Chimera marker file (.cmm) of the C-alpha trace (Angstrom):
<marker_set name="trace">
<marker id="1" x="72.774" y="166.612" z="128.228" r="1" g="1" b="0" radius="0.5"/>
<marker id="2" x="69.715" y="167.168" z="126.016" r="1" g="1" b="0" radius="0.5"/>
<marker id="3" x="69.438" y="167.525" z="122.294" r="1" g="1" b="0" radius="0.5"/>
<marker id="4" x="70.037" y="170.994" z="120.849" r="1" g="1" b="0" radius="0.5"/>
<marker id="5" x="66.912" y="172.856" z="119.758" r="1" g="1" b="0" radius="0.5"/>
<marker id="6" x="68.398" y="175.944" z="118.075" r="1" g="1" b="0" radius="0.5"/>
<marker id="7" x="70.867" y="175.941" z="115.200" r="1" g="1" b="0" radius="0.5"/>
<marker id="8" x="72.972" y="178.541" z="113.395" r="1" g="1" b="0" radius="0.5"/>
<marker id="9" x="73.360" y="178.890" z="109.623" r="1" g="1" b="0" radius="0.5"/>
<marker id="10" x="76.033" y="176.433" z="108.472" r="1" g="1" b="0" radius="0.5"/>
<marker id="11" x="75.395" y="173.942" z="111.305" r="1" g="1" b="0" radius="0.5"/>
<marker id="12" x="74.734" y="170.329" z="110.309" r="1" g="1" b="0" radius="0.5"/>
<marker id="13" x="71.055" y="169.321" z="110.239" r="1" g="1" b="0" radius="0.5"/>
<marker id="14" x="70.542" y="166.563" z="112.870" r="1" g="1" b="0" radius="0.5"/>
<marker id="15" x="67.213" y="165.120" z="111.605" r="1" g="1" b="0" radius="0.5"/>
<marker id="16" x="65.028" y="165.284" z="108.510" r="1" g="1" b="0" radius="0.5"/>
<marker id="17" x="62.209" y="167.778" z="108.917" r="1" g="1" b="0" radius="0.5"/>
<marker id="18" x="60.822" y="171.259" z="108.501" r="1" g="1" b="0" radius="0.5"/>
<marker id="19" x="62.771" y="173.979" z="110.276" r="1" g="1" b="0" radius="0.5"/>
<marker id="20" x="61.577" y="177.514" z="110.996" r="1" g="1" b="0" radius="0.5"/>
<marker id="21" x="63.320" y="180.756" z="111.944" r="1" g="1" b="0" radius="0.5"/>
<marker id="22" x="63.212" y="181.842" z="115.555" r="1" g="1" b="0" radius="0.5"/>
<marker id="23" x="64.813" y="184.857" z="117.136" r="1" g="1" b="0" radius="0.5"/>
<marker id="24" x="64.482" y="188.240" z="118.729" r="1" g="1" b="0" radius="0.5"/>
<marker id="25" x="61.095" y="188.939" z="120.325" r="1" g="1" b="0" radius="0.5"/>
<marker id="26" x="59.547" y="185.811" z="118.787" r="1" g="1" b="0" radius="0.5"/>
<marker id="27" x="58.111" y="184.701" z="122.153" r="1" g="1" b="0" radius="0.5"/>
<marker id="28" x="56.502" y="188.115" z="122.726" r="1" g="1" b="0" radius="0.5"/>
<marker id="29" x="55.358" y="189.297" z="119.305" r="1" g="1" b="0" radius="0.5"/>
<marker id="30" x="56.173" y="186.417" z="116.973" r="1" g="1" b="0" radius="0.5"/>
<marker id="31" x="58.082" y="186.679" z="113.723" r="1" g="1" b="0" radius="0.5"/>
<marker id="32" x="55.834" y="187.796" z="110.888" r="1" g="1" b="0" radius="0.5"/>
<marker id="33" x="56.074" y="185.252" z="108.051" r="1" g="1" b="0" radius="0.5"/>
<marker id="34" x="59.136" y="183.352" z="109.357" r="1" g="1" b="0" radius="0.5"/>
<marker id="35" x="61.239" y="181.562" z="106.774" r="1" g="1" b="0" radius="0.5"/>
<marker id="36" x="60.630" y="177.780" z="106.667" r="1" g="1" b="0" radius="0.5"/>
<marker id="37" x="62.755" y="175.133" z="104.970" r="1" g="1" b="0" radius="0.5"/>
<marker id="38" x="62.550" y="171.357" z="104.617" r="1" g="1" b="0" radius="0.5"/>
<marker id="39" x="65.964" y="169.823" z="105.230" r="1" g="1" b="0" radius="0.5"/>
<marker id="40" x="67.561" y="166.383" z="105.251" r="1" g="1" b="0" radius="0.5"/>
<marker id="41" x="69.862" y="165.110" z="108.002" r="1" g="1" b="0" radius="0.5"/>
<marker id="42" x="73.525" y="165.801" z="107.239" r="1" g="1" b="0" radius="0.5"/>
<marker id="43" x="72.897" y="168.886" z="105.097" r="1" g="1" b="0" radius="0.5"/>
<marker id="44" x="73.715" y="172.404" z="106.317" r="1" g="1" b="0" radius="0.5"/>
<marker id="45" x="71.319" y="175.042" z="107.597" r="1" g="1" b="0" radius="0.5"/>
<marker id="46" x="70.936" y="177.981" z="105.160" r="1" g="1" b="0" radius="0.5"/>
<marker id="47" x="71.336" y="181.651" z="106.039" r="1" g="1" b="0" radius="0.5"/>
<marker id="48" x="68.575" y="183.238" z="108.099" r="1" g="1" b="0" radius="0.5"/>
<marker id="49" x="66.761" y="186.484" z="107.239" r="1" g="1" b="0" radius="0.5"/>
<marker id="50" x="68.962" y="188.391" z="109.708" r="1" g="1" b="0" radius="0.5"/>
<marker id="51" x="71.902" y="187.700" z="112.032" r="1" g="1" b="0" radius="0.5"/>
<marker id="52" x="69.746" y="187.639" z="115.211" r="1" g="1" b="0" radius="0.5"/>
<marker id="53" x="67.786" y="184.576" z="114.119" r="1" g="1" b="0" radius="0.5"/>
<marker id="54" x="68.394" y="180.848" z="114.450" r="1" g="1" b="0" radius="0.5"/>
<marker id="55" x="66.711" y="177.697" z="113.138" r="1" g="1" b="0" radius="0.5"/>
<marker id="56" x="64.477" y="175.405" z="115.206" r="1" g="1" b="0" radius="0.5"/>
<marker id="57" x="62.480" y="172.323" z="114.217" r="1" g="1" b="0" radius="0.5"/>
<marker id="58" x="58.838" y="173.118" z="113.520" r="1" g="1" b="0" radius="0.5"/>
<marker id="59" x="56.454" y="171.442" z="115.955" r="1" g="1" b="0" radius="0.5"/>
<marker id="60" x="54.486" y="168.538" z="114.538" r="1" g="1" b="0" radius="0.5"/>
<marker id="61" x="50.949" y="169.329" z="115.776" r="1" g="1" b="0" radius="0.5"/>
<link id1="1" id2="2" r="1" g="1" b="0" radius="0.2"/>
<link id1="2" id2="3" r="1" g="1" b="0" radius="0.2"/>
<link id1="3" id2="4" r="1" g="1" b="0" radius="0.2"/>
<link id1="4" id2="5" r="1" g="1" b="0" radius="0.2"/>
<link id1="5" id2="6" r="1" g="1" b="0" radius="0.2"/>
<link id1="6" id2="7" r="1" g="1" b="0" radius="0.2"/>
<link id1="7" id2="8" r="1" g="1" b="0" radius="0.2"/>
<link id1="8" id2="9" r="1" g="1" b="0" radius="0.2"/>
<link id1="9" id2="10" r="1" g="1" b="0" radius="0.2"/>
<link id1="10" id2="11" r="1" g="1" b="0" radius="0.2"/>
<link id1="11" id2="12" r="1" g="1" b="0" radius="0.2"/>
<link id1="12" id2="13" r="1" g="1" b="0" radius="0.2"/>
<link id1="13" id2="14" r="1" g="1" b="0" radius="0.2"/>
<link id1="14" id2="15" r="1" g="1" b="0" radius="0.2"/>
<link id1="15" id2="16" r="1" g="1" b="0" radius="0.2"/>
<link id1="16" id2="17" r="1" g="1" b="0" radius="0.2"/>
<link id1="17" id2="18" r="1" g="1" b="0" radius="0.2"/>
<link id1="18" id2="19" r="1" g="1" b="0" radius="0.2"/>
<link id1="19" id2="20" r="1" g="1" b="0" radius="0.2"/>
<link id1="20" id2="21" r="1" g="1" b="0" radius="0.2"/>
<link id1="21" id2="22" r="1" g="1" b="0" radius="0.2"/>
<link id1="22" id2="23" r="1" g="1" b="0" radius="0.2"/>
<link id1="23" id2="24" r="1" g="1" b="0" radius="0.2"/>
<link id1="24" id2="25" r="1" g="1" b="0" radius="0.2"/>
<link id1="25" id2="26" r="1" g="1" b="0" radius="0.2"/>
<link id1="26" id2="27" r="1" g="1" b="0" radius="0.2"/>
<link id1="27" id2="28" r="1" g="1" b="0" radius="0.2"/>
<link id1="28" id2="29" r="1" g="1" b="0" radius="0.2"/>
<link id1="29" id2="30" r="1" g="1" b="0" radius="0.2"/>
<link id1="30" id2="31" r="1" g="1" b="0" radius="0.2"/>
<link id1="31" id2="32" r="1" g="1" b="0" radius="0.2"/>
<link id1="32" id2="33" r="1" g="1" b="0" radius="0.2"/>
<link id1="33" id2="34" r="1" g="1" b="0" radius="0.2"/>
<link id1="34" id2="35" r="1" g="1" b="0" radius="0.2"/>
<link id1="35" id2="36" r="1" g="1" b="0" radius="0.2"/>
<link id1="36" id2="37" r="1" g="1" b="0" radius="0.2"/>
<link id1="37" id2="38" r="1" g="1" b="0" radius="0.2"/>
<link id1="38" id2="39" r="1" g="1" b="0" radius="0.2"/>
<link id1="39" id2="40" r="1" g="1" b="0" radius="0.2"/>
<link id1="40" id2="41" r="1" g="1" b="0" radius="0.2"/>
<link id1="41" id2="42" r="1" g="1" b="0" radius="0.2"/>
<link id1="42" id2="43" r="1" g="1" b="0" radius="0.2"/>
<link id1="43" id2="44" r="1" g="1" b="0" radius="0.2"/>
<link id1="44" id2="45" r="1" g="1" b="0" radius="0.2"/>
<link id1="45" id2="46" r="1" g="1" b="0" radius="0.2"/>
<link id1="46" id2="47" r="1" g="1" b="0" radius="0.2"/>
<link id1="47" id2="48" r="1" g="1" b="0" radius="0.2"/>
<link id1="48" id2="49" r="1" g="1" b="0" radius="0.2"/>
<link id1="49" id2="50" r="1" g="1" b="0" radius="0.2"/>
<link id1="50" id2="51" r="1" g="1" b="0" radius="0.2"/>
<link id1="51" id2="52" r="1" g="1" b="0" radius="0.2"/>
<link id1="52" id2="53" r="1" g="1" b="0" radius="0.2"/>
<link id1="53" id2="54" r="1" g="1" b="0" radius="0.2"/>
<link id1="54" id2="55" r="1" g="1" b="0" radius="0.2"/>
<link id1="55" id2="56" r="1" g="1" b="0" radius="0.2"/>
<link id1="56" id2="57" r="1" g="1" b="0" radius="0.2"/>
<link id1="57" id2="58" r="1" g="1" b="0" radius="0.2"/>
<link id1="58" id2="59" r="1" g="1" b="0" radius="0.2"/>
<link id1="59" id2="60" r="1" g="1" b="0" radius="0.2"/>
<link id1="60" id2="61" r="1" g="1" b="0" radius="0.2"/>
</marker_set>
């Protein structure tokens, strides 16, 4: 089984890094000015802008 790529508010952060909101219609239209946070492993994900969104690790390119 692979590593999770989407996380809910309150979930434990698996790895240090920058995480960005993802959610409804983001693959079609994108989220305008998505919330980004830098988190440390073991901390908890904060609340998202709305209940339809989740957190995903920002790509490193």
